MIDRENDO-919782 format. One line per field, with one value per residue (C-alpha): z negated, x negated, y negated; residue in one letter. Coordinates in nm, 4 decimals, decimal comma, padded with zeros to 6 digits. Example, Ala and Ser with C-alpha at 12.3 -4.5 7.8 and 13.67 -1.06 7.14 Angstrom:
# residues 2
w: [-00,7800 | -00,7140] .
u: [-01,2300 | -01,3670] .
v: [00,4500 | 00,1060] .
residu: [A | S] .
This chain:
# residues 396
w: [-10,9939 | -10,9770 | -10,6224 | -10,4727 | -10,4312 | -10,6284 | -10,9810 | -10,9400 | -10,7712 | -11,0743 | -11,2822 | -11,0621 | -11,2886 | -11,5466 | -11,3022 | -10,9692 | -11,0077 | -10,9238 | -10,6680 | -10,7070 | -10,4320 | -10,5198 | -10,2646 | -10,4729 | -10,8091 | -10,7997 | -10,7186 | -10,9763 | -11,2445 | -11,1427 | -11,1592 | -11,4798 | -11,7151 | -11,4841 | -11,4849 | -11,8648 | -11,8832 | -11,6475 | -11,8548 | -12,1788 | -12,0407 | -11,9296 | -12,0460 | -11,8613 | -11,5291 | -11,4196 | -11,2515 | -10,9878 | -10,8561 | -10,5192 | -10,4136 | -10,1011 | -10,2484 | -10,4814 | -10,7153 | -10,7239 | -10,7979 | -11,0833 | -11,2274 | -11,2109 | -11,3951 | -11,6588 | -11,7173 | -11,6999 | -11,7643 | -11,7654 | -11,8216 | -11,4508 | -11,1858 | -10,9559 | -10,5975 | -10,2716 | -10,0367 | -09,7438 | -09,3895 | -09,2520 | -08,9995 | -08,9621 | -09,0798 | -09,3653 | -09,5086 | -09,4649 | -09,6551 | -09,9333 | -09,9725 | -09,9677 | -10,2366 | -10,4611 | -10,4029 | -10,5436 | -10,6755 | -10,5806 | -10,3922 | -10,5152 | -10,2789 | -10,4150 | -10,2434 | -09,8703 | -09,8438 | -09,5510 | -09,3997 | -09,1074 | -09,1181 | -09,4948 | -09,4682 | -09,1823 | -09,3607 | -09,6835 | -09,4921 | -09,3348 | -09,6786 | -09,8449 | -10,0833 | -10,1923 | -10,1424 | -10,3186 | -10,2191 | -10,5448 | -10,6142 | -10,2442 | -10,0665 | -09,7071 | -09,6323 | -09,3878 | -09,2079 | -09,1497 | -09,0605 | -08,6872 | -08,6365 | -08,8132 | -08,5982 | -08,2795 | -08,3575 | -08,5284 | -08,3084 | -08,5007 | -08,8451 | -08,8975 | -08,8556 | -09,0749 | -09,3501 | -09,3260 | -09,4491 | -09,7861 | -10,0633 | -10,2043 | -10,1461 | -10,4782 | -10,3901 | -10,5903 | -10,4888 | -10,3030 | -10,0232 | -09,9779 | -09,9830 | -09,7203 | -09,4890 | -09,5233 | -09,4600 | -09,1494 | -09,0000 | -08,9942 | -09,2556 | -09,3658 | -09,6171 | -09,9852 | -09,9928 | -10,0516 | -10,3997 | -10,6077 | -10,9280 | -10,9768 | -10,9806 | -11,2085 | -11,2161 | -11,4722 | -11,7073 | -11,6522 | -11,7494 | -12,0806 | -12,2814 | -12,4517 | -12,6785 | -13,0203 | -13,0767 | -13,2606 | -12,9683 | -12,7233 | -12,9327 | -12,9460 | -12,5685 | -12,5159 | -12,7432 | -12,5387 | -12,2177 | -12,3574 | -12,3413 | -12,6214 | -12,8064 | -12,7274 | -12,3547 | -12,0842 | -11,8604 | -11,5204 | -11,3984 | -11,0230 | -10,9883 | -10,6941 | -10,4609 | -10,1023 | -09,8273 | -09,7244 | -10,0553 | -10,2878 | -10,0860 | -10,0920 | -10,4518 | -10,5499 | -10,3502 | -10,5397 | -10,8732 | -10,7924 | -10,6940 | -11,0188 | -11,2232 | -11,0518 | -11,1197 | -11,3769 | -11,5785 | -11,6227 | -11,6350 | -12,0113 | -12,0268 | -12,1106 | -11,8380 | -11,7164 | -11,4077 | -11,3973 | -11,0455 | -11,0070 | -10,6492 | -10,5494 | -10,4092 | -10,5680 | -10,2322 | -10,2227 | -10,5588 | -10,4000 | -10,1297 | -10,3870 | -10,5966 | -10,2885 | -10,2305 | -10,5896 | -10,5696 | -10,2330 | -10,3716 | -10,6782 | -10,9119 | -11,2585 | -11,3093 | -11,5285 | -11,4126 | -11,6371 | -11,5668 | -11,7208 | -12,0219 | -12,0902 | -12,0708 | -12,3428 | -12,5690 | -12,3878 | -12,2242 | -12,2589 | -11,9479 | -11,8385 | -11,5275 | -11,3694 | -11,4865 | -11,1988 | -11,3036 | -11,1210 | -11,3253 | -11,2984 | -11,5350 | -11,7011 | -11,4938 | -11,7421 | -12,0233 | -11,8056 | -11,7564 | -12,1300 | -12,2080 | -11,9716 | -11,9847 | -11,6209 | -11,3266 | -10,9517 | -10,7727 | -10,4749 | -10,1384 | -10,0889 | -09,9365 | -09,6553 | -09,4799 | -09,6885 | -09,8519 | -10,2095 | -10,5159 | -10,8342 | -10,9966 | -11,2775 | -11,4813 | -11,5657 | -11,5854 | -11,8494 | -12,0587 | -12,0567 | -11,8019 | -11,5315 | -11,1965 | -10,8718 | -10,5385 | -10,1705 | -09,8854 | -09,8052 | -10,0668 | -09,8421 | -10,0283 | -10,3588 | -10,2192 | -10,4840 | -10,7733 | -10,6192 | -10,5404 | -10,8924 | -11,0516 | -10,8199 | -10,8789 | -11,2563 | -11,2480 | -11,3736 | -11,0625 | -10,7969 | -10,4332 | -10,2536 | -09,8924 | -09,9239 | -10,1528 | -10,1951 | -10,3040 | -10,5473 | -10,6894 | -10,7581 | -10,9393 | -11,1419 | -11,2399 | -11,3555 | -11,5670 | -11,7162 | -11,8075 | -11,9488 | -12,2229 | -12,2443 | -11,8733 | -11,8751 | -12,1751 | -12,0421 | -11,7046 | -11,8781 | -12,0971 | -11,7925 | -11,6159 | -11,9133 | -11,9321 | -11,5692 | -11,6545 | -11,9799 | -11,8185 | -11,5393 | -11,7328 | -11,7199 | -11,3640 | -11,4926 | -11,7000 | -11,4014 | -11,1747 | -11,4324 | -11,4430 | -11,0643 | -11,0791 | -11,3654 | -11,1576 | -10,8735 | -11,0936 | -11,3066] .
u: [-06,7149 | -07,0772 | -07,1965 | -06,9979 | -07,0569 | -06,7458 | -06,8717 | -07,1817 | -06,9743 | -06,7503 | -07,0553 | -07,1335 | -06,9466 | -07,2224 | -07,4794 | -07,6389 | -07,7976 | -08,1385 | -08,0929 | -08,3522 | -08,3687 | -08,5429 | -08,4955 | -08,5026 | -08,5914 | -08,9615 | -08,9037 | -08,6240 | -08,8526 | -09,1350 | -08,9207 | -08,7332 | -08,9602 | -08,9280 | -08,5480 | -08,5523 | -08,7737 | -08,5463 | -08,2402 | -08,4136 | -08,5583 | -08,2281 | -07,9132 | -07,7040 | -07,8590 | -07,7275 | -07,9445 | -07,8061 | -07,9922 | -07,9377 | -08,0652 | -08,0475 | -08,0197 | -07,7721 | -08,0514 | -08,1804 | -07,8300 | -07,7860 | -08,1228 | -08,0390 | -07,7124 | -07,8944 | -08,1595 | -07,9557 | -07,5947 | -07,3626 | -07,6502 | -07,7378 | -07,4756 | -07,5856 | -07,4691 | -07,5792 | -07,7831 | -07,5710 | -07,6463 | -07,9035 | -07,6728 | -07,6182 | -07,2583 | -07,3032 | -07,5980 | -07,4096 | -07,1169 | -07,3432 | -07,5207 | -07,1926 | -07,0473 | -07,3546 | -07,4965 | -07,8356 | -08,0832 | -08,3682 | -08,4085 | -08,6803 | -08,7794 | -08,9871 | -09,2903 | -09,2111 | -08,8462 | -08,8662 | -08,5198 | -08,5180 | -08,1566 | -08,1621 | -08,4820 | -08,3563 | -08,0240 | -08,2015 | -08,4190 | -08,1124 | -07,9538 | -08,2770 | -08,2794 | -08,6367 | -08,7540 | -09,0401 | -09,2005 | -09,3312 | -09,5437 | -09,6184 | -09,8188 | -09,9262 | -10,1084 | -10,3951 | -10,1798 | -09,9006 | -10,1241 | -10,1703 | -09,7937 | -09,7613 | -10,0424 | -09,8880 | -09,5695 | -09,7317 | -09,5290 | -09,2237 | -09,3677 | -09,5753 | -09,2840 | -09,0759 | -09,3382 | -09,3654 | -09,0052 | -09,1198 | -09,2183 | -09,4884 | -09,6223 | -09,7457 | -09,9685 | -10,0666 | -10,4338 | -10,6894 | -10,6843 | -10,3090 | -10,3578 | -10,6334 | -10,4061 | -10,1257 | -10,3695 | -10,4982 | -10,1501 | -10,1952 | -09,9399 | -09,9628 | -10,2409 | -10,1623 | -09,8556 | -10,0499 | -10,1844 | -10,2912 | -10,0898 | -10,1376 | -09,9074 | -09,6034 | -09,5745 | -09,8553 | -09,6308 | -09,3204 | -09,4522 | -09,4416 | -09,7593 | -09,8752 | -09,6452 | -09,7411 | -09,8141 | -09,4828 | -09,2950 | -09,4657 | -09,3693 | -09,0102 | -08,9988 | -09,1378 | -08,8747 | -08,6076 | -08,7578 | -08,7948 | -09,1755 | -09,4045 | -09,6013 | -09,9336 | -09,8720 | -10,0614 | -09,8203 | -09,8451 | -09,5649 | -09,5311 | -09,3279 | -09,1262 | -09,2059 | -09,0872 | -08,9863 | -09,2830 | -09,4685 | -09,3203 | -09,4548 | -09,8207 | -09,7728 | -09,6592 | -09,9482 | -10,1920 | -10,0354 | -10,0522 | -10,4194 | -10,4917 | -10,3192 | -10,5338 | -10,8545 | -11,0658 | -11,0980 | -10,7206 | -10,5991 | -10,5548 | -10,3827 | -10,0141 | -09,9364 | -09,6072 | -09,5175 | -09,2443 | -09,1253 | -08,9254 | -08,7988 | -08,7656 | -08,4125 | -08,1149 | -07,9926 | -08,3013 | -08,2476 | -08,0722 | -08,3392 | -08,6194 | -08,4267 | -08,3886 | -08,7647 | -08,8352 | -08,5865 | -08,7220 | -09,0740 | -08,9667 | -09,0758 | -08,9224 | -08,7643 | -08,5194 | -08,3013 | -08,3018 | -07,9322 | -07,8481 | -08,0706 | -07,8810 | -07,5470 | -07,6459 | -07,9444 | -08,2748 | -08,3669 | -08,7374 | -08,9474 | -09,1477 | -09,3119 | -09,1408 | -08,8918 | -08,6951 | -08,6072 | -08,2745 | -08,1578 | -08,1986 | -08,3779 | -08,6067 | -08,9241 | -09,1100 | -09,0227 | -09,1450 | -09,4757 | -09,4936 | -09,4515 | -09,7361 | -10,1146 | -10,1781 | -09,9791 | -09,9411 | -09,7749 | -09,5599 | -09,5062 | -09,8808 | -09,9421 | -09,7063 | -09,7286 | -09,4627 | -09,7125 | -09,7199 | -09,5176 | -09,6167 | -09,9305 | -09,9223 | -09,6453 | -09,8514 | -10,1738 | -10,0260 | -09,9409 | -10,3052 | -10,2730 | -10,5282 | -10,3529 | -10,3884 | -10,2437 | -10,2797 | -10,4381 | -10,1343 | -10,1184 | -10,0755 | -09,7633 | -09,9530 | -10,2940 | -10,4122 | -10,3060 | -10,4588 | -10,7894 | -10,8144 | -10,7557 | -11,0013 | -11,2719 | -11,2331 | -11,2417 | -10,8854 | -10,7533 | -10,8528 | -10,7448 | -10,7046 | -10,6513 | -10,4486 | -10,3267 | -10,6750 | -10,8132 | -10,5276 | -10,5859 | -10,9516 | -10,8654 | -10,5840 | -10,8056 | -11,0837 | -10,8500 | -10,6638 | -10,9858 | -11,1793 | -11,0001 | -11,2878 | -11,2833 | -10,9038 | -10,8968 | -11,1740 | -11,0028 | -10,6719 | -10,8310 | -10,9880 | -10,6516 | -10,4832 | -10,7555 | -10,6902 | -10,3281 | -10,4006 | -10,6613 | -10,4251 | -10,1173 | -10,0007 | -09,8707 | -09,5159 | -09,6246 | -09,8042 | -09,5047 | -09,2723 | -09,4892 | -09,4585 | -09,0790 | -09,0489 | -09,2345 | -08,9854 | -08,6751 | -08,7937] .
v: [-09,8037 | -09,6904 | -09,6342 | -09,9221 | -10,2909 | -10,3799 | -10,3235 | -10,5441 | -10,8103 | -10,8394 | -10,9366 | -11,2356 | -11,4744 | -11,4308 | -11,5716 | -11,4905 | -11,1468 | -11,0125 | -10,7354 | -10,4569 | -10,1945 | -09,8668 | -09,5919 | -09,2736 | -09,1215 | -09,2044 | -09,5693 | -09,5967 | -09,4553 | -09,6888 | -09,9996 | -09,9069 | -10,1094 | -10,4105 | -10,3884 | -10,3646 | -10,6736 | -10,8668 | -10,7812 | -10,8779 | -11,2013 | -11,3478 | -11,1660 | -11,4230 | -11,3193 | -10,9767 | -10,7163 | -10,4797 | -10,1764 | -10,0106 | -09,6683 | -09,4541 | -09,1045 | -08,9385 | -08,8308 | -09,1877 | -09,3132 | -09,0670 | -09,1629 | -09,5338 | -09,4708 | -09,2615 | -09,5257 | -09,8438 | -09,7429 | -10,0413 | -10,2846 | -10,2911 | -10,2195 | -09,9364 | -09,8896 | -09,7313 | -09,9477 | -10,0722 | -09,9638 | -10,2058 | -10,3705 | -10,7439 | -10,7444 | -10,4961 | -10,6896 | -11,0170 | -10,8675 | -10,7408 | -11,0749 | -11,2650 | -11,0395 | -11,0287 | -11,3780 | -11,2704 | -11,5239 | -11,2883 | -10,9600 | -10,7232 | -10,4410 | -10,1527 | -09,9956 | -09,9639 | -10,0650 | -10,3082 | -10,3462 | -10,5939 | -10,7089 | -10,7558 | -10,9603 | -11,1766 | -11,2375 | -11,3319 | -11,5762 | -11,7399 | -11,7781 | -11,9012 | -11,6043 | -11,5243 | -11,1657 | -10,9863 | -10,6580 | -10,5098 | -10,2038 | -10,2327 | -09,9687 | -09,9134 | -09,5898 | -09,5539 | -09,2982 | -09,5546 | -09,8499 | -09,7694 | -09,7697 | -10,1054 | -10,2465 | -10,1110 | -10,2992 | -10,5976 | -10,8318 | -10,7040 | -10,6308 | -10,9450 | -11,1915 | -10,9603 | -10,9595 | -11,3364 | -11,3650 | -11,2254 | -11,4659 | -11,2351 | -10,8838 | -10,7423 | -10,4467 | -10,1413 | -10,1583 | -10,3654 | -10,1067 | -10,1596 | -10,5372 | -10,5192 | -10,3215 | -10,5765 | -10,8621 | -10,6845 | -10,7210 | -11,0974 | -11,2005 | -11,5595 | -11,6338 | -11,6221 | -11,3975 | -11,0746 | -11,0083 | -10,7074 | -10,6556 | -10,2811 | -09,9807 | -10,0067 | -09,6283 | -09,6300 | -09,8310 | -09,6214 | -09,2821 | -09,1034 | -09,0466 | -08,7253 | -08,5274 | -08,3926 | -08,0249 | -07,9942 | -08,1523 | -07,9162 | -07,6129 | -07,7376 | -07,7824 | -07,4348 | -07,2839 | -07,4607 | -07,3200 | -06,9668 | -06,9788 | -06,8525 | -07,1171 | -06,9482 | -06,8878 | -07,0747 | -07,2646 | -07,4296 | -07,6541 | -07,7001 | -08,0180 | -08,1521 | -07,8631 | -07,8931 | -07,6522 | -07,4398 | -07,4795 | -07,2201 | -06,9247 | -07,0388 | -07,1486 | -06,7986 | -06,6516 | -06,8729 | -06,7813 | -06,4091 | -06,4428 | -06,6261 | -06,3579 | -06,0922 | -06,2836 | -06,0982 | -06,4217 | -06,4457 | -06,0849 | -06,0805 | -06,4197 | -06,4586 | -06,7114 | -06,8567 | -07,0597 | -07,3247 | -07,4134 | -07,7349 | -07,7850 | -08,1492 | -08,1232 | -07,9437 | -07,8144 | -07,5887 | -07,4181 | -07,1189 | -07,0909 | -07,0779 | -06,8265 | -06,6050 | -06,6249 | -06,5189 | -06,2334 | -06,1187 | -06,0997 | -05,9078 | -06,1860 | -06,1719 | -06,5112 | -06,6989 | -06,9877 | -07,2912 | -07,3546 | -07,0172 | -07,0865 | -07,4081 | -07,2300 | -06,9810 | -06,9204 | -06,9733 | -06,6426 | -06,5596 | -06,6208 | -06,3172 | -06,4656 | -06,7669 | -07,0277 | -07,1814 | -07,5350 | -07,5585 | -07,8573 | -08,2336 | -08,4693 | -08,2126 | -08,2344 | -08,4555 | -08,2134 | -07,9256 | -08,1066 | -08,1820 | -07,8114 | -07,7174 | -07,6888 | -07,7778 | -07,9081 | -07,8822 | -08,1742 | -08,0819 | -08,2419 | -08,2098 | -07,8649 | -07,9691 | -08,3089 | -08,4819 | -08,7168 | -08,5941 | -08,6857 | -08,8644 | -08,7147 | -08,9709 | -08,8050 | -08,4955 | -08,6994 | -08,9317 | -08,6260 | -08,5205 | -08,2390 | -08,1612 | -08,2012 | -08,0072 | -08,1143 | -08,0340 | -08,2307 | -08,4472 | -08,7245 | -09,0289 | -09,1466 | -09,1503 | -09,2342 | -09,4789 | -09,2555 | -08,9446 | -09,1159 | -09,2588 | -08,9188 | -08,7445 | -09,0053 | -08,9671 | -08,5875 | -08,5542 | -08,3808 | -08,1285 | -08,1440 | -07,8113 | -07,7178 | -07,4000 | -07,1225 | -06,9750 | -07,3104 | -07,3595 | -07,0100 | -07,0910 | -07,4147 | -07,2561 | -06,9616 | -07,1934 | -07,4044 | -07,1088 | -06,9295 | -07,2248 | -07,4255 | -07,6729 | -07,7506 | -07,7736 | -08,0076 | -08,2333 | -08,2731 | -08,3480 | -08,6146 | -08,7791 | -08,7760 | -08,9401 | -09,2065 | -09,3030 | -09,3800 | -09,5633 | -09,7896 | -09,8948 | -09,9950 | -10,3581 | -10,4032 | -10,4565 | -10,7570 | -10,9095 | -10,8478 | -11,0006 | -11,3145 | -11,3410 | -11,3070 | -11,5559 | -11,8136 | -11,7744 | -11,7781 | -12,0728] .
residu: [X | X | X | X | X | X | X | X | X | X | X | X | X | X | X | X | X | X | X | X | X | X | X | X | X | X | X | X | X | X | X | X | X | X | X | X | X | X | X | X | X | X | X | X | X | X | X | X | X | X | X | X | X | X | X | X | X | X | X | X | X | X | X | X | X | X | X | X | X | X | X | X | X | X | X | X | X | X | X | X | X | X | X | X | X | X | X | X | X | X | X | X | X | X | X | X | X | X | X | X | X | X | X | X | X | X | X | X | X | X | X | X | X | X | X | X | X | X | X | X | X | X | X | X | X | X | X | X | X | X | X | X | X | X | X | X | X | X | X | X | X | X | X | X | X | X | X | X | X | X | X | X | X | X | X | X | X | X | X | X | X | X | X | X | X | X | X | X | X | X | X | X | X | X | X | X | X | X | X | X | X | X | X | X | X | X | X | X | X | X | X | X | X | X | X | X | X | X | X | X | X | X | X | X | X | X | X | X | X | X | X | X | X | X | X | X | X | X | X | X | X | X | X | X | X | X | X | X | X | X | X | X | X | X | X | X | X | X | X | X | X | X | X | X | X | X | X | X | X | X | X | X | X | X | X | X | X | X | X | X | X | X | X | X | X | X | X | X | X | X | X | X | X | X | X | X | X | X | X | X | X | X | X | X | X | X | X | X | X | X | X | X | X | X | X | X | X | X | X | X | X | X | X | X | X | X | X | X | X | X | X | X | X | X | X | X | X | X | X | X | X | X | X | X | X | X | X | X | X | X | X | X | X | X | X | X | X | X | X | X | X | X | X | X | X | X | X | X | X | X | X | X | X | X | X | X | X | X | X | X | X | X | X | X | X | X | X | X | X | X | X | X | X | X | X | X | X | X | X | X | X | X | X | X | X | X | X | X | X | X | X | X | X | X | X | X] .
């Protein structure tokens, strides 16, 4: 019954659940430690998790299984949210990052159901729109019991909208708690064998690439491979498109350019074919392993104005991270990594080529940047504990 409201509803007899809404894969991953803590703290109180994408739904089912009922978020209409709240009867609704749904919030207020916005962020890019419609957003935000922000900058932006005093606080970014730390040398060698990559090769993983990024990425890689500093290097590129419906499109691009590539889906079906140039990661759930097998990383959604994806996953593994100019959806993480010297921000393919060439050619520079990136993550863990304390105070 996953994907429907019926399965969670059947768990209601055990107690009124906590409803956690995490839009897609990134939000599901970020909130996973919190869901685990909620389940452990009070086994008699169910937890249900809603998502808005199929990939998010699959990830929720992988992470939580039967422990937390997973379903798709209802359309934000008065009657659909009323039906969902009547069926679930939640004791608390936890929204993740930017998931502000007016009808859900108004319906929760009418039913006296407390709502938290956790891991909250509000980018400088989005702030003017919120201010323009403050007459709508401010009353909406005032229905929320607490807004737990990722950073002081996010908190200041929420406060500037005129929300009532005291509901905005800074608890940190839970994504730092949710991500995997460095792998051992033996684990890295094992991952490389599975991916058909030699143990001594230099590897860059380009994660969560979006439409319009693979072409400049391949241009940058080709420029790096022609750089005199890198010509003698045995280097491999792993490309992991963000959305499965683009796998065929990216494969066509590789074929059209005459790039020698291997598809991960075909490796998994038989023995892992050796990668000569590029591995196309046309599978789900292997991006973290692809980062762990790499020496450096590029984070997608950033060369095009999508807003950037999570740079913390490769950073936590001790990789230096490159990304483009558009990181407004991961602003706090990107700024922290840049300030520490664990990341480089580039404007275009030529800029990316320069950074990649420098890192490939200089092991010391590459290692130092990776260590700084990892330190950023390690020093910022703990937001899940602080968020759990906030929730415990409301549920007490």
